[in-house]
N, C-alpha and C positions, 0 to 999 in steps of 0.2 A: 181287168181293173171291174168288182162287180159295183153293179148303179144299182141302190135295192129300193124297191115303191115308195118307204116311207123318204128318203131321197129328193126322189122324181115331183116327188108332190111341195115335197118344204122349198123344192125350183120353183114351184109351175107357186105357188100364191109366190113369193118374191115378186115374181117378173106376172104377177095380173092373169092370171093362164084360169085359161077354166079348160079341166081335159077330157073327152072324153075314156071308162073307164079301159077302149080297147084298144085307146091309143095312149097311155101306157107302156107298157107292155115294149113298141114297134120305141118309145123312142129313147126305152130303156137303154134298147140292141143301137140306137143311133149313139147315142151318147156316149157308151162305150164304146165302143169302134173311135166316136174324135177323139176321147180322150189319149188312145189309144194309139194312132197314131200321131198323133201331137206327143205320146212321152219317146218317138221313136226317136226327134231330136237330140234326147238326153247319149247318144249311145254317138255324136257329132262332135268328134276334133278343135277342142274350136279354142285350143290354146294356139294366146301370143295371136289371137284374134279382137283388134281393136270391137268394140260394140258400135253398133252404128243406128243414130235417130234418126238421121231426113240421109232415105236417099239417093236424092238430086239434089249437084251443089247447088244451095239458094240461099242464099241470102237478101233482109228488109233493103229494103228502100228508104230512107226518109231522109225529105225535104222542110225546110224551115218553112213553119204557116207563115203565110206573105197574105195581109190587105191590099187586096186588087180590086185599081176602081170599077166600080162598077154602073154605067149607062142608066140603068132603071135607078125609077124618082116612089116613088112611097106612090105618084097617084097613078103615075104608068100601070103598077101595077094590081091594085086592089082594081082598075077596069079593068082587069081579063077575070074576076074574080064573078061568081057566077049571083052573088047577095055580100053584102060588106055592111056594117053598122061599126058606126064613133067607129069611121076608122080601121078600120077589126073582119077579117075577113070571115064569114060567119056557114060555118060546114056547121054538118045536123047531129043532130045526139050522138053520143057515142051509148053508152051505159041509160 
């Protein structure tokens, strides 16, 4: 598959890449090689092969949310902070 200069420039614009003039020809050749390699997969016989969505046998492990008793109280936690005001932790401005 021949990739044109215009297609390379269009892809670069979509990807927000800045290309030098000298990079366009090399990139065109590389993309043609990649597409050619991938197109070889079309020749594989996949009849009867189930699609694979997950290659490892993994599953989500769910647990019930449970409220666990905490040994710390508000005063103990506030005592660990550098600064506090009106029973709240004072942090530096972010914006």
